[in-house]
C-alpha positions in Angstrom: -8.7 -24.9 35.8 -7.6 -21.5 37.1 -9.8 -18.6 35.9 -9.9 -14.9 36.1 -13.0 -12.7 35.9 -12.7 -10.0 33.3 -15.0 -8.2 31.0 -14.9 -9.3 27.4 -13.0 -6.0 26.5 -10.5 -6.5 29.3 -9.9 -10.1 28.2 -9.4 -9.0 24.6 -6.8 -6.3 25.5 -4.9 -8.8 27.7 -5.0 -11.4 25.0 -3.6 -9.0 22.3 -0.8 -8.0 24.5 0.5 -11.6 24.7 0.6 -12.5 21.0 4.0 -13.0 19.2 5.1 -14.0 15.8 8.3 -15.9 15.0 10.2 -16.4 11.7 13.7 -17.7 11.2 14.1 -18.2 15.0 13.4 -14.5 15.8 10.4 -13.5 17.9 8.4 -10.3 17.4 5.7 -8.9 19.5 2.8 -8.9 17.1 0.6 -6.0 18.4 2.3 -2.7 18.9 -0.9 -1.5 20.5 -4.3 -0.1 19.7 -5.3 3.0 17.6 -8.7 4.3 18.5 -11.4 7.0 18.6 -13.9 6.5 21.3 -17.6 6.9 21.1 -20.6 5.5 23.0 -20.1 2.2 21.2 -16.6 1.5 22.6 -15.6 4.0 25.3 -17.0 2.1 28.3 -15.9 -1.2 26.9 -12.5 -1.3 25.0 -11.8 2.2 26.3 -12.3 1.2 29.9 -10.1 -1.9 29.4 -7.3 0.1 27.9 -7.5 2.7 30.7 -7.6 0.1 33.5 -4.7 -1.9 32.1 -2.6 1.0 30.9 0.2 0.7 33.3 0.8 -3.0 32.7 0.6 -2.5 28.9 2.9 0.5 29.0 5.6 -1.6 30.6 5.2 -4.1 27.8 5.5 -1.5 25.1 1.8 -1.7 24.3 0.8 1.7 22.9 -2.5 3.5 22.6 -2.6 6.0 19.7 -5.5 8.5 19.6 -6.7 8.8 16.0 -8.4 11.9 14.5 -10.2 10.1 11.7 -11.1 6.4 11.8 -9.9 5.8 8.2 -6.8 7.9 8.8 -5.7 6.0 12.0 -6.4 2.7 10.2 -4.3 3.8 7.3 -1.5 4.5 9.8 -1.9 1.0 11.2 -1.7 -0.5 7.6 1.5 1.5 6.8 3.0 0.5 10.1 2.4 -3.2 9.4 3.6 -2.9 5.8 6.8 -1.1 6.9 7.4 -3.8 9.4 7.1 -6.4 6.7 3.9 -7.7 8.4 5.7 -8.8 11.6 3.9 -6.3 13.8 0.6 -4.4 13.5 -2.0 -2.4 15.5 -5.6 -3.1 16.3 -8.1 -0.3 15.5 -11.2 0.4 17.5 -14.1 2.7 16.8 -17.6 3.4 18.0 -20.6 2.0 16.1 -22.2 3.5 13.0 -20.3 6.2 11.2 -17.1 5.6 13.2 -17.1 2.0 12.2 -18.0 2.6 8.6 -15.2 5.1 8.3 -12.8 2.1 8.6 -14.3 0.1 5.8 -12.2 1.7 3.2 -9.1 1.1 5.2 -10.1 -2.6 5.6 -10.3 -2.8 1.9 -6.8 -1.3 1.6 -5.4 -3.8 4.1 -7.0 -6.8 2.4 -6.0 -5.8 -1.2 -2.4 -5.3 -0.1 -2.3 -8.4 2.1 -1.5 -6.4 5.2 -2.6 -7.7 8.7 -4.7 -5.2 10.7 -7.3 -6.0 13.3 -10.5 -4.0 13.2 -12.6 -3.7 16.4 -15.7 -1.7 15.5 -18.3 -1.2 18.2 -21.7 -2.7 17.4 -25.4 -2.5 18.4 -26.6 -4.0 21.6 -26.8 -7.8 21.5 -29.6 -7.6 24.0 -31.6 -5.3 21.8 -32.9 -3.5 24.9 -32.3 0.1 23.7 -33.7 -0.6 20.2 -32.7 1.2 18.1 -29.6 2.6 19.8 -28.1 5.9 18.6 -26.3 5.4 15.2 -28.0 2.0 14.6 -29.0 1.2 11.1 -32.3 -0.8 11.2 -32.6 -3.5 8.5 -36.2 -4.7 9.0 -35.8 -7.9 7.0 -32.9 -9.2 9.2 -32.2 -7.6 12.6 -28.8 -9.4 12.8 -27.5 -7.2 10.1 -25.8 -3.9 11.2 -23.5 -1.4 9.6 -20.6 -3.7 10.5 -21.8 -6.2 7.9 -20.2 -3.8 5.4 -16.9 -5.2 6.5 -17.6 -8.7 5.3 -16.5 -8.3 1.6 -13.3 -6.5 2.6 -12.2 -8.7 5.4 -10.3 -12.0 5.4 -12.0 -13.0 8.6 -15.2 -11.5 10.1 -17.0 -12.4 13.3 -19.5 -10.8 15.7 -19.0 -11.7 19.4 -22.5 -11.8 21.0 -21.4 -13.7 24.2 -18.3 -12.9 26.2 -17.0 -16.5 26.0 -17.1 -16.4 22.2 -14.1 -14.1 22.4 -11.7 -17.1 22.9 -12.4 -19.0 19.7 -12.9 -15.7 17.7 -9.6 -14.3 18.9 -7.7 -17.5 18.0 -9.3 -17.6 14.6 -8.4 -13.9 14.1 -4.8 -14.6 14.9 -4.7 -17.6 12.5 -5.6 -15.2 9.6 -3.5 -12.3 10.7 -0.4 -14.4 10.8 -1.1 -16.3 7.6 1.5 -15.2 5.0 -0.7 -16.3 2.1 -4.1 -15.2 3.2 -3.7 -12.3 5.6 -5.5 -8.9 5.4 -8.2 -7.1 7.4 -9.7 -9.1 10.3 -12.9 -7.7 11.8 -14.3 -8.6 15.2 -17.6 -6.7 15.7 -18.1 -5.9 19.4 -21.7 -5.2 20.6 -21.3 -2.5 23.2 -23.2 -4.4 26.0 -21.1 -7.5 25.4 -17.9 -5.5 25.6 -18.8 -4.8 29.3 -20.0 -8.3 30.3 -17.9 -10.4 32.6 -16.8 -14.0 32.2 -14.5 -16.4 34.1 -11.8 -16.8 31.5 -9.2 -19.6 31.9 -5.8 -18.2 32.8 -4.1 -20.1 30.0 -6.0 -18.1 27.5 -3.7 -15.2 28.4 -0.4 -17.1 28.2 2.1 -16.0 25.6 1.3 -17.4 22.2 3.9 -17.6 19.5 2.8 -18.1 15.9 5.7 -19.6 14.0 5.9 -18.8 10.3 7.4 -21.9 8.8 8.8 -21.0 5.4 6.9 -23.0 2.9 9.4 -25.0 0.8 9.0 -25.4 -3.0 7.9 -28.9 -4.1 10.5 -30.6 -6.2 8.0 -31.4 -8.9 7.1 -27.7 -9.1 10.7 -26.7 -9.4 11.3 -29.2 -12.2 8.2 -27.9 -14.1 9.5 -24.3 -13.8 13.0 -25.3 -14.8 11.8 -27.1 -17.9 9.9 -23.9 -18.9 13.1 -21.9 -18.6 15.4 -24.3 -20.5 16.3 -22.8 -23.8 14.8 -19.4 -23.0 17.2 -16.6 -24.0 15.4 -13.5 -22.8 14.0 -14.0 -19.4 12.8 -11.2 -17.2 12.3 -11.2 -13.4 9.2 -9.3 -12.0 9.8 -8.5 -8.4 6.7 -7.9 -6.2 6.0 -7.0 -2.6 6.3 -10.6 -1.5 10.0 -10.3 -2.0 10.1 -7.8 0.8 7.7 -9.7 3.1 9.6 -12.9 2.8 12.9 -11.0 3.3 14.2 -12.3 0.0 15.9 -9.2 -1.3 19.4 -10.7 -1.2 18.2 -14.0 -2.8 16.5 -12.0 -5.6 19.7 -10.1 -6.4 21.9 -13.2 -6.3 19.4 -15.0 -8.6 19.5 -12.2 -11.1 23.3 -11.9 -11.0 23.9 -15.6 -11.3 21.8 -16.0 -14.4 22.1 -12.6 -15.9 18.4 -11.8 -15.7 17.2 -8.2 -15.7 14.8 -7.2 -12.8 11.6 -5.3 -13.2 9.8 -4.1 -10.1 6.2 -3.6 -9.2 5.2 -0.6 -7.0 5.2 -2.9 -4.0 8.5 -4.5 -5.1 10.4 -1.3 -5.8 13.5 -0.8 -3.6 14.5 -4.5 -3.7 17.2 -3.5 -6.1 19.4 -0.4 -5.9 18.6 1.8 -8.9 22.1 1.8 -10.2 22.5 -2.0 -10.2 23.3 -3.0 -13.8 20.4 -5.5 -13.8 17.8 -3.1 -12.3 15.5 -1.9 -15.0 13.1 0.0 -12.7 9.3 -0.2 -12.6 7.4 -2.1 -15.2 4.0 -1.9 -16.8 1.6 1.1 -17.1 3.9 3.3 -14.9 7.0 1.6 -16.0 10.3 2.7 -17.5 11.0 2.4 -21.2 13.8 -0.1 -20.5 11.6 -2.4 -18.5 8.6 -2.3 -20.8 10.8 -3.1 -23.9 12.2 -6.1 -22.0 8.7 -7.3 -21.0 7.5 -6.9 -24.6 10.3 -9.1 -26.0 10.7 -11.6 -23.1 10.4 -15.2 -23.9 10.1 -16.1 -20.2 8.8 -14.1 -17.3 9.6 -15.1 -13.7 7.1 -13.4 -11.4 8.1 -13.4 -7.7 5.7 -12.3 -5.0 3.4 -10.3 -7.2 -0.4 -10.3 -7.8 0.2 -9.5 -11.5 -2.4 -6.8 -11.4 -3.4 -4.8 -14.4 -0.8 -2.0 -14.0 2.0 -4.6 -14.0 0.7 -6.6 -17.0 -0.6 -3.5 -18.9 -4.0 -5.0 -18.8 -2.4 -8.2 -20.2 -0.8 -6.5 -23.2 2.7 -6.2 -21.9 4.0 -9.6 -23.1 4.1 -9.6 -26.9 6.5 -12.4 -27.7 4.4 -15.2 -29.1 6.7 -17.8 -27.3 6.6 -16.2 -23.9 6.0 -18.5 -21.0 5.5 -17.8 -17.3 6.9 -19.0 -14.0 5.4 -17.7 -10.7 6.8 -18.0 -7.2 4.2 -17.0 -4.7 3.1 -18.1 -1.2 -0.5 -17.5 -2.4 -1.7 -20.2 -4.9 -4.3 -17.9 -6.4 -1.5 -15.6 -7.5 0.9 -18.3 -8.5 -1.4 -19.7 -11.2 -2.1 -16.4 -13.0 -1.3 -16.2 -16.7 -1.1 -20.0 -16.9 2.2 -19.9 -15.1 4.2 -22.9 -14.0 3.3 -22.3 -10.4 5.7 -22.6 -7.5 3.5 -22.2 -4.4 6.2 -21.4 -1.9 7.9 -18.8 0.2 9.6 -16.4 -2.1 13.0 -16.9 -0.6 12.7 -20.7 -0.6 11.3 -20.7 -4.1 14.2 -18.6 -5.5 16.8 -20.7 -3.7 15.4 -24.0 -5.0 14.8 -22.7 -8.6 18.3 -21.3 -8.6 19.8 -24.6 -7.6 18.0 -26.4 -10.4 19.0 -23.8 -13.0 22.7 -24.0 -11.9 22.6 -27.8 -12.3 21.3 -27.2 -15.8 24.1 -24.7 -16.5 21.5 -22.1 -17.4 22.2 -18.5 -18.2 20.3 -15.8 -20.1 21.2 -15.1 -23.7 21.1 -11.3 -23.9 23.6 -9.8 -26.3 26.7 -8.2 -24.8 25.9 -4.7 -23.7 22.2 -5.0 -24.6 20.9 -4.5 -21.0 23.5 -1.8 -20.2 22.4 0.2 -23.3 18.7 0.0 -22.3 19.6 1.1 -18.8 21.9 3.9 -19.9 19.2 5.3 -22.3 16.6 5.3 -19.5 19.0 6.9 -17.0 19.6 9.7 -19.5 15.8 10.2 -19.8 15.5 10.4 -16.0 18.3 13.0 -15.9 16.5 15.0 -18.6 13.1 14.9 -16.7 14.8 15.7 -13.4 16.4 18.9 -14.9 13.6 20.3 -17.0 13.3 24.1 -16.6 10.1 25.8 -17.5 9.7 29.6 -17.8 6.1 29.4 -16.6 6.6 27.5 -13.4 7.9 24.3 -11.7 7.5 21.0 -13.6 6.5 18.1 -11.4 9.4 16.0 -12.6 11.9 18.8 -11.8 10.5 19.0 -8.3 11.0 15.2 -7.9 14.6 15.6 -9.1 15.3 18.2 -6.4 13.7 16.0 -3.7 15.4 12.8 -4.9 18.7 14.5 -4.8 18.1 15.8 -1.2 16.8 12.9 0.7 19.1 10.4 2.3 19.5 6.8 1.3 17.8 5.5 4.4 15.0 8.1 4.4 11.5 6.7 3.5 9.0 8.2 1.1 5.3 7.4 1.3 2.8 7.8 -1.5 -0.4 6.2 -2.8 -2.5 8.0 -5.4 -2.7 10.6 -8.2 0.0 11.2 -10.8 2.9 10.9 -8.3 2.9 7.1 -8.1 3.5 6.9 -11.9 6.4 9.4 -11.7 7.9 7.8 -8.6 7.7 4.3 -10.1 9.5 5.5 -13.2 11.9 8.1 -11.9 12.7 7.7 -8.2 16.2 6.5 -7.6 16.4 4.3 -4.5 19.4 2.6 -2.9 18.2 0.8 0.2 15.3 -1.7 0.7 12.1 -0.6 2.4 12.6 3.1 1.7 10.0 3.3 -1.1 6.6 2.9 0.6 3.8 2.9 -2.0 0.3 1.8 -1.4 -0.8 1.0 -4.9 -2.9 -2.1 -4.5 -5.9 0.1 -3.6 -4.3 3.4 -4.5 -6.3 4.9 -1.6 -6.4 8.7 -1.7 -5.7 10.1 1.7 -3.3 7.3 2.7 -0.2 9.5 2.2 -0.2 11.6 5.4 -1.6 8.9 7.7 0.7 6.4 6.1 3.7 8.5 6.8 2.7 8.6 10.5 2.5 4.7 10.5 6.0 4.5 8.9 7.4 7.0 11.5 5.9 4.9 14.3 7.7 1.9 12.8 11.0 3.7 12.3 11.2 6.7 14.7 14.9 7.1 13.8 14.3 7.7 10.1 13.3 10.8 8.1 9.9 10.1 6.6 8.5 12.1 3.7 4.8 12.0 2.6 4.5 12.9 -1.1 0.9 13.9 -1.6 -1.2 15.7 -4.2 -3.5 18.6 -3.2 -6.6 16.5 -4.0 -5.5 13.6 -1.8 -4.4 15.9 1.0 -7.8 17.6 1.1 -9.5 14.2 1.4 -7.6 13.1 4.5 -4.9 14.9 6.4 -6.1 14.5 10.0 -3.2 12.3 11.2 -0.9 15.2 10.7 -2.3 16.4 14.0 -1.6 12.9 15.5 2.0 13.1 14.4 2.3 16.3 16.4 0.6 14.8 19.4 2.9 11.7 19.3 6.0 13.9 18.6 6.7 11.8 15.5 8.0 14.3 12.9 6.9 13.7 9.3 7.6 16.0 6.3 4.6 16.5 4.0 5.6 17.4 0.5 2.3 18.7 -1.0 2.3 18.9 -4.8 -0.4 21.5 -5.7 -1.5 21.2 -9.3 -5.0 22.5 -8.7 -7.1 19.3 -8.7 -7.4 15.7 -9.6 -5.0 16.2 -12.6 -4.1 12.5 -12.9 -7.8 11.7 -13.8 -8.0 15.0 -15.8 -5.1 13.7 -17.9 -6.8 10.3 -18.2 -10.0 11.9 -19.3 -8.4 14.0 -22.0 -6.4 11.1 -23.2 -9.6 9.3 -24.0 -11.4 11.9 -26.0 -12.8 14.3 -23.4 -11.8 18.0 -23.2 -11.8 17.7 -19.4 -14.7 17.9 -17.0 -15.0 18.2 -13.2 -11.5 17.4 -12.2 -9.8 20.7 -11.6 -10.2 22.9 -8.5 -11.8 25.9 -10.2 -14.4 28.4 -9.2 -17.9 28.3 -10.5 -18.1 31.8 -11.8 -21.7 31.7 -13.1 -24.6 30.1 -11.3 -25.4 27.6 -14.0 -21.9 27.4 -15.4 -19.3 24.7 -15.2 -16.5 24.6 -12.8 -14.3 26.4 -15.3 -13.4 29.7 -13.6 -10.1 30.6 -12.0 -8.2 28.1 -9.9 -9.1 28.1 -6.2 -6.5 30.0 -4.1 -5.8 27.6 -1.3 -3.0 28.3 1.1 -2.0 24.9 2.3 1.0 26.2 4.2 -1.3 28.4 6.3 -3.6 25.5 6.9 -0.7 23.3 8.2 0.4 26.1 10.5 -3.1 26.4 11.9 -2.8 22.7 13.0 0.5 23.4 14.8 2.9 22.2 12.1 5.7 24.2 10.5 5.2 25.1 6.9 7.0 26.6 3.8 6.0 27.4 0.3 8.0 26.7 -2.9 7.3 27.6 -6.6 10.7 27.1 -8.0 13.5 24.5 -7.8 15.6 27.0 -5.8 12.8 27.7 -3.3 12.2 24.0 -3.0 15.8 23.2 -2.2 15.8 25.9 0.5 12.5 24.7 1.9 13.8 21.2 2.2 16.9 22.4 4.1 14.7 24.4 6.5 12.2 21.6 7.0 15.0 19.2 7.8 16.1 21.4 10.7 12.6 21.5 12.2 11.8 19.3 15.1 8.0 18.9 14.5 6.0 17.8 11.5 6.5 20.2 8.6 4.6 20.8 5.3 6.1 22.2 2.1 3.4 23.6 -0.2 4.9 23.0 -3.7 3.3 24.8 -6.6 3.7 22.6 -9.8 2.4 23.0 -13.3 -0.5 20.8 -14.2 0.3 18.2 -16.8 4.0 18.0 -16.2 4.0 14.4 -15.0 5.3 11.5 -17.0 3.2 9.3 -19.3 3.5 6.7 -22.0 6.9 4.9 -22.4 5.5 2.0 -24.5 2.7 1.3 -22.0 -1.1 0.9 -22.2 -4.0 0.6 -19.7 -7.5 -0.7 -20.4 -9.9 2.1 -19.4 -13.5 1.8 -20.5 -14.4 4.3 -23.3 -18.0 5.3 -24.3 -19.1 3.0 -27.2 -21.3 5.8 -28.7 -20.7 9.5 -28.4 -21.4 12.8 -30.2 -17.7 13.5 -29.9 -15.5 12.4 -32.8 -12.5 12.3 -30.4 -14.3 9.9 -28.1 -15.3 7.7 -31.0 -11.7 7.5 -32.2 -10.6 6.6 -28.7 -13.1 3.8 -28.6 -11.8 2.4 -31.9 -8.3 2.6 -30.5 -9.5 0.6 -27.5 -11.0 -2.1 -29.7 -7.8 -2.4 -31.7 -5.6 -2.6 -28.6 -7.8 -5.2 -27.0 -7.2 -7.4 -30.0 -3.6 -7.8 -28.7 -4.5 -8.5 -25.1 -4.6 -11.9 -23.5 -8.1 -12.9 -22.6 -7.3 -14.3 -19.2 
């Protein structure tokens, strides 16, 4: 057997560069490259390997992106893979200790959202000679435990390579999980810094091109029959479209299915953009952040067909959304754990295959929904009128958040991509944002990770350099993590950051007040007396000046007219640009026949809190137990 002598790191980089994924006969290079921040735990290992092999990898389109914050760069990798519908991703490398731990949150984000990302944190010395090494956490009861064990609960596969030859089996197992459509997420390979540099005679065939074929899992005939039997006789079915519709490239099949049987479509945050907003069967987002049209349909539905969704608490309104006593569920999902939720008739299959097979069965049955003539159009017209109202609200005391979104939605192009993740913006966008083309609404709401927005926009821009990419971010989330704005400048990948400044964590402030509190600790106010609360004047933060100090262009807007002008000016810029938008706190959307289970204090001195708790108990009486 022919061999080549390489360090473990050199072998790993060479292996990553030869991995491909194939679906429907089309081959895609799986790793776009590596994102990294170097420290003593990886610079002489992975760093040396990337440097040595740079020319070869550059020819192959294998990119190295220098991150500015480990969580930020990993968020960018997640967004890149999500925008590529999981057909391509990055590996992320860090030093040991704090650098590695900074990526744990991002690993959780990847796993919750079922997005493939490879994490390569440096680790302590396998030899234990420099014991303890700088940044090592010593756990005296078990010396095999390091900071990197924190990745275990948020990874789909975890391994520590303590001998260079272990790389081969570990790398192949890592690829098994990364390319698994049902069970993908974060994969972590912990790399002791001495082992990274150790040489081994690797067989040459380990570096041959490997193609992982995604065979679309067909639906079992018996599962289709069970699902069809549930739907027979149902007059008011509703389709819930999840992110799996995008990942399986089933957007056209979903639309055809809905049109064939006259079934309205409700979208989750991950599913949104599968249907154009003005399609007569598109009812918008559903659940806690849903439209009134969608939530009324879910409340009255006698059948729910959930496609590619985890049926999380926001979608099901903490299992209170479905109030028809005769409602039954059908679920099409590649992941069996999701397909069986709510006692659904489970079709464990690729979303496209499942929709096609179920559609054929229902056509043979002559099935169609039984909505009254004009019923769906009336619901849709009423909600469209509400969006128009919210988009045009004028306030004498400042700019309403919904008005700002109306200006932005009217300005961006159909193929432009918006990115968001946390705060009050996801709720408003899910309800109000009018989208025409698939994959232009990029929302990370599985983990709702604050700080994802700016770095996520960079990841989307790396995936689609030709598109305009807008990061919609609150001031609280921007302050948490904006470092990859610098990376966007370094990479010459222009993003436009639309920073909504409402002086704090107003989403949680609203949640707090909605459950009996008068508000505490969520606004960005000065402490004006030494022992007082944070209840002084708002902090005067100039976010536009901050962005300029990093090298970006920046504008400020406090009215709809100023925002329109700032958007026009930002569009002409050739580098990343930030628009600091002053919006009035509390001018986001809320309600629309939705509810969310939030724990409320069972005992309190406050009468308002006690009333809120009684309301919680009453509402839980209508919720499904499992």
